[in-house]
Structures are given as structure tokens and as C-alpha cells.
N, C-alpha and C positions, 0 to 999 in steps of 0.2 A: 569456612567463616561466613562467607555470601550466602551459603547454602541455608545454614543455620537462621541468618538473619531474614531470607525470604519467607522462611516456614514460619518465623515469628509474625511477619507482617502479614502473611495469609491467614493466620489466626485472628489477628487483628480485625480484618475485613470480614472474616466470617462471623465475628462476633458483632459486627455493625455498632448496636447501641452500646456496646460495654464501653466505648469512648466516653460516654457521659456517666456521671455518677449514679443516676436513676432514671426513670421513666419521666421526669418532669418534661413539660412543654411550655414553651412561651411563645404565643403567637403575636407576630409584632403588631397585628390589627389592635389587639387589646391595649397596647402601650401608644396607641394614638396614631400609627402610620396610615396614612391615606393611601399609598399605592396608586395615585391618580397620574403620575408622570409630570405633575405640575408643581406640587408641594413637597418642599423639602423635609424628608423623612429622617433626617439625620438623627436628630434628638430622639425621636421614637424609637428608632432602631437601636440606639445606643443603650435607651433604657431598657429594652427587651434583653440585650446581651449581659448588661450589668446585674439584672436580675437573675438571670442564669447563672452568672458566677457567683454573686452573694450567696444563692441558695444552694450552693453545693455542685451545679452543674445540671446539664439536662439537654434538650433540644431546642433550639430558636427556630420558628417556623416562619418561613416568608411564603404566604400564600401567593396566588394568582394575582399579577399586577404589576405596575411600573413603579419602581421606588427611586426617586431622585435622592442621592445622598452625597455626603461629603465623607471623609475619611472615617473609619469606624475600627474600634479597638476589641479584639476577641480574646477571652479568657480561657482559662483551663478547664477540663472536662465540659466542654461546649461544642455541640454539634449544631452548625449552622446549615439548616436544610432549605435550599431553594426549590420550591416545589414547581411542578409543571406551569408554564407559563408565567412564571415569575421573574421579573428583570431588575436587577440592581444597576442604576445608571449614574456614573460619575458626575458630580456637580461642575459647572462651568466657571464657579468662583474658586479662586486660589485661596482664598482664606478660609476655605472649609478642609484645607490640608495643612495642619500645623507643621512647623520646621522642628527637625530633630537631626542627629547625626545618622547618616547612612554610609554604607560602603557603595561607592559608585566607580565604576572603572578602576577597581581594585584599591581605592584609597577611601579613608573616612574623611566625610566632609559633609556640609549642610544640605539637607535635602527636605522635600516635602514629605509626609508621611502617606504611606500607601491608602488606597480606597479601603484595602482590607488589611488591618495591621495586627501581627501578634508578636510578643515578646516573652521568651521565658515561660512559655505554656508548657502544659503536660495533657495529653489526651485532647487533642482538638481536631475536629473533623469539619470539613466544608464540602456539603454534597448537592447534587443536582437532583433533577434535570434543568433547572433554571438557568439564566444567562447572566454575565455579568460584562456590561459594557462601560469601558474606560471614559473619563472625562474628554472633552474635544480637544482640537489641536493646540488652542491658546495655553492650555495647561500641559498637555505631553511635550510639547517643544520646549519647555523650561529645561535649561542645564546649569544655571548658576545663580540660585541653587537647583539641583535637579527636580524635576516634575515628580509626582506621585505614580509609582507604578500600581499596577493593579492588585497584586497579593504580595506582600512582603513579609515572612516569617522569619524572626531572628532568635536563634537559641531555643528552639522549640523541640521537644521530645514526644515520639508517639503520635503521629499526625498523620491524617488521611485527607487527601484532596481527591474527590470522586465524582464523576458522572455529570460535570456540568461544562458549559461552554464560555469561552471569554472571547472580546474582540475590543482591539486597542490600536493605536497607530502610535509610531516614533518613540516608543518608549517600552521597557520589559513588561511582559505580562506578570510572571511569576518570578519573584527572587527569593531563594531559600539560603540563608546565611547561619552558620554555625548550628545547623539543624542535624538530627540525628533519629534514626528509626522513622522514616517517613516514607508514605506510599502515595504516589500519583497513578490513578486508574481511571481509564475511561473518558479521560477530557477531550474537549475539541478546543483548539487554540487557534486565533486568527489575529494576525497583526499585519500591518502594512507599513513601509517604509524603512529607513535605516534606524537603527537602535531598537527595533522592533523584535527583540528575542522573545521566544516562547517560554522557556523555562531556564533560569540561571541558577545553577547548583554551585554555592560559594561557600568554601570550606565546610563542607558537610560531610557525614559519613553515614552509612547503611541507608541508602537512598533507593528505592524501587520504582521506576516509571514503567508502566505497562499500558497496552491496549488504549493508547493515545495517540490522536491525529493532530498533528502541527504544522500549519501553514503560515510562515512567517516572513517579514519583510528584512530579516538579518538571520542570526543564529536561530534555528528550531531549538536546538538544546545546547547551552554552553555550560562548560565546567570550568571553574576558576577557583583561585584561592589566594588572591590578592597580589599586588605587584610591589616589588622594592625591597629594601633590606629589612623594613619593619615588618613586612608579611613573612619574609623567610625566618625571622628570628621569633614571630608569634608562632609558627610551627603548626598551624592548623590546615592541614590538608584536605582537599576533597578526596574520599576514599570509599572503596566497598559501594560501587555504583552498578546497578544492573538497569539496562534499557533494553525491553524485549517486546516483540509484537507492536511496533508502532510505526506509524507514517510520518516521516520527517521531510518536510519541504522548506527551501529557503530561497527566496527571490532575489537576495543579494549576496549572503556570504556563504554559509555552511549548514548542512543538515544536522550535523554533531561538531561544534567547535570546542577544541581542547586548548585554553589559554583565551588571550594573551597574558591575561592576569593569572599567573600560576607559581608565584614565587614561594608560596606555602607549600606547594606539590600537589600533584595529582596522580593516584595510584589504584590500581584494582578496578578496573572498568571493564564491564562485560556488555557487549552490545550483539543482541541476537534477534534473529526473526524481525528484521526490519525492512521495510522499503524505504529508501532515500532518494532524494532529488534535491541537487544544490546548484545553485547559480554559479558559484565560483569552485566549491569542493563539496562533494558528499561528507567526507571526513576531513577535518583540517587541524593539524597541530601548529601552534602560534606560539612564538616567543621571540626574544630580542636580547641583545645586550643589556647587563643590569637587571636582569629577572632572577638569575640564580635559579634555585628550585630544581624539580624533577617532574617527568611524566613516565611513568614505567607502568609495566603490566596492564596494557590496553589490548583487549581481544575483540574480534568481531567474527561472527558464525552465522551462517545462513542469511546473506545479505542480498537485497536485489537494489541496484543502482540505475536509476532511469534518468536519462537525458541530462547527464550532469557534465559540465566542463572537465571535472577532474574527480576520480574515485578517492585518493588520498592527495592531500596537499601537505606538504611539511615546509614551512618557512620557521627557521628558528634564528635569522639573522636581524629582521627588520620590521616585523610586525608588532602594532600597538604602540601607545603613547609611552615614552620614557618616563619612569618613576622619578618622584620627587626625590627619592633617595635610593638611587640605584645601587645594586649590589656590587661592591668593588672587586677588583682583582682580574689579572689578564685570563684567567681560566674560571673562576669561580663566577665570574657575571654572566657564563654561560650555563643554559638549563642542561642537566643530565637527561638524556632522554634512551630508554631502553626498553625490551621486550615489547615490540609492536607485533601483533600476530593477527591475520586474516585469513579465513578460509571460508569455501563454499560460497562464492560471491558471482553472481550473475550480472554482468554489465549490459545495459541496453542504450546503445547510443551514447556512449561516454566519450569524450573528446580525448582524455588522456587518463591512463591508468593510475600512474603515479608520478606527480612532480615533487621530487624530492632532493633538489640540488642546493637548497639554501640551509646549509648545515655548516656550522663553525668548525673549522679544522682543529681548533684548541679543545673542542667536546665532541668528539664523533659519535654518531648514533650508534648505539650496541644493541644489534637485535631486531631484526625486520624480518618476518615470515609472510609469505604470501603463498596460500596453497589452493587448488582447485578454484581458480579465476576464470571464467568462460564468458564469452558474449562477442560484442561489438565494440570496437573503439577505433577513433583516428590517429591517435598516437600511443605508444608504449610507456615504458617505465623508465624514467630518468633520476639516477641517484648519485650523490657524492657524499664523501666523508663519513662512510659506515662501515662497521664491521659485523660479522656474524647474520648476514643476509641470507636467507634461505628462500629459493623460489622454486616451486613444483607444480605440474599440472597446470601450467597457464595455456589456455585454449582460447585465442581470440581471432577475430577476423576483421578486415576492413581498415586495417591501419596502414599508413605512409611512413616511410623512413625506418630507421632502426627499432626493434623491438624493446631492446635493453640497452641504454646508454649509461654508463658509468665513469666516476673519476673518483680515485681513491678508495675503492670498495672491494671489501673482501667476504667471500662467502661461497655458497653452493648454488648451483642452477643459474648462473648469470650468463652463459652461453660464451662462446667465442666470437671476439669481434664484433662488428656491427650487423644487425640484422636488417637486410635490405627489405623494401616493400615488395620486390618482384620475387621473393623466395616464398616458399610455401606458406599460406597463413595471413599474406599481405592481401591486396586487392582480389587474389584469385579465390579466396574463400575457404581455402583450406585450413586444417586444424594445427596448431603448433603444440608440441610437448617441448618445453624448454630444457628439460632435465635431459632429453636425449642427445643434447648437444652441449652438455657440460663438462664432458670429459676432455 
């Protein structure tokens, strides 16, 4: 299924202008945009976008210049082209970002409309090589109601985000909600400080993120699907997600964060050929009581993890804000997590391979596979309340203490007893094959 989806997206990208209804172009300068960095160009930019949508679609061209703007609405069959040396800069005035309902931290509430916003569009593209700068900190700091994110697409189909750069602080850069058939290709995303997620994929399906570099103040990529009973009953999972050939760096949380808002479920996620650095975790599975939902069929292949405190972090007990309407029940309130698999991973100066003890005994994790994991680490693997664990070809050096520490864990390749640092593979620098000691 994912393979067919990727083929379709490849055809969309190859066609390029097929996203627009025809070859009509709408240069924003002809609609009054100054591009001088001083004049507010919001009205002129919106006129060009509206003319494109009204006339059946086409390409809205933003030529070289600095365009100060408030929130803009994009329509179907529109390609917004940020040409070389063009910059969109978010206005410092909150009145330029109208209030509307947004999903923020997993629940619907009031928030300011994004700098670039689209709802229920079909065949939309935003392309570079220009740059999008978010509004200043007085705007991005807002939380009640939420400030404007840079790009927010809601219920959009057949969308391409390609070859542009963004820069923002203290708020999400790109929020995708209820979208399907969407490609992110060749972006450079920069954010600073907490809440500065790069891309938030929220109750979406059939999403491809590739050849993208993200350096963020929070999660580089975060997969979500709402929090609480309402999100679980809505039943809009994030599913069929491929992330490949990307560089993901987080200065606060995770390169790839999965949860904490995941009551609608997250499944069928493939991460491949990526380099990841994370301040807390390279890959982080996050949930808590009252979330319900599920995380399943998550795979990683051919990964390089650099200078991260943890390769994989799993905390299903206490991460995230409690929902307004938590999922009830002694068992149902806990998330179902199963079929996590990672192979061909190079660890470079990773403090801990897996921190996986915060698992509720009421809902044990079913299926964790680690194969061909090599490199340097300070600590090994800590697991609790799991079954169907498989570890093979674990070849690491530099660790202190036991390599594998388990509580209530069943599986293969777990080794016998505690692995001491002075055995082969500790500070001695020899390699360890855990499977040789699993019988």
C-alpha cells in the first residue's frame, strides 16, 4: 500500500505544473505587492491568490523581494512559487492573523490562523527556493489562544511542499491536519526554543517526507492524532507515513517524536536512510494514562544516530498533558503499542541505546525488534513489561554497566543475567554478539 502511494506521489512531483489547472501565472507585483520589507503586502498577495483560485488555478509567482504579510489563504489548483531571493516575512501585528478553531496539543480550541493557511484544498503546491520567516516572538509566544504556525493545512489532498526554507521560533513550523496524499521534498526547516516543532503530522494518511533537513527547538518531526476520548472516538489515525533520506536534529526533545497526542492511533510508519540527532531521544514513543489509542507497525532501517542521549526512548506512563476527556478504564486508558522494528543502525556517541522501562504492566508492549545495531554508547538497553522482543547482532563498545537490563520481558537474544562493563565489549572496545549468549 505504501509502495503504491509513493509511486503516485512521484508521478505528481514529476508532473510539477499538473498541480495547477493550466499554465496561468499571477505575479504578485501586478496585484500591488511592493516587496520592500516595509509595506504590508497582505492585501496584494491575497488578491493574487484569489485571482488564481477564481480563474481555475495556476501559479502565483512571488519574485525577488521581502514581502511583509499577515495570514494568507490558499485555494485549490494553486501553486505558490517563492522564487530565488524572495522572502515572506510574518507581520508583527496579531490583528493580521484572524482567530479560528485549530487543533493544538491534541484538542480543538481557538487559535490564530497560520501565515499560510489552506482548508479542504485539492492540488495545492508551495515551492521554492525562497524563504518563509515567521512573525516575531511577541506573536509566536502566544498560547491562549495559540499563535499562528507558519503553514497549516487542514483536510487537504494531493499537496506538494518543495524546495523552500523556513525559519521560526517557539511554535510549530508546519502543521498537517486531516491531510492525505502529501509530499514534503527538499525543505530546510529551522526553529529555536520549546514548541518549535518542524513538521507535525496530525491525523493524516499517505504522507511522504524526503530529502529534508530539519534543525529544531523541539521535535523535528512529530506524529500525532489527537488526545482523549473524543480523538479516540473520531478514529482518524496518522497512517502510511514514509520518512526517508532526511537529516533530523532536535535541540530539546526528539528527532522523531511519536505521540504524546495519539489517541486516534498511529500506524504503518517507515523511517529509512536518515541521520538523526536528538537532545533527549533520537526516536521517542510518548503516551500516558487516558490516551488509549495505539502505535503499531513502526519500522526504521539504515539509520545513523549521532550524539544523542538516547537512540530509542519509550515512555507510555507519564508523558504529555492529561486530556480534558481522558479515555476511561483500567486497561483501555493505556495505549496499545506493538510491532516496533529497527535494523541497520549506526550509533555514534549515544548515551543510551534504549530507555524502555516506563511501560504499563496492564498493557505490555508487544513486539520490539533490534537487529544489526553497532557503534559506541555509554549505556545499554533497559526494558520492562514487554513480550516478543528480539535482539540480534548488537555490536557496541564503550558502555558501562549491564548491556541489557530487563524486568518482565520475554523474547530472544536477551542474554543471561547482567552484562558487566569489564566483559568483552565494555570499555575494552571488543565487539559483542548478544545472540551468542542467549541460549
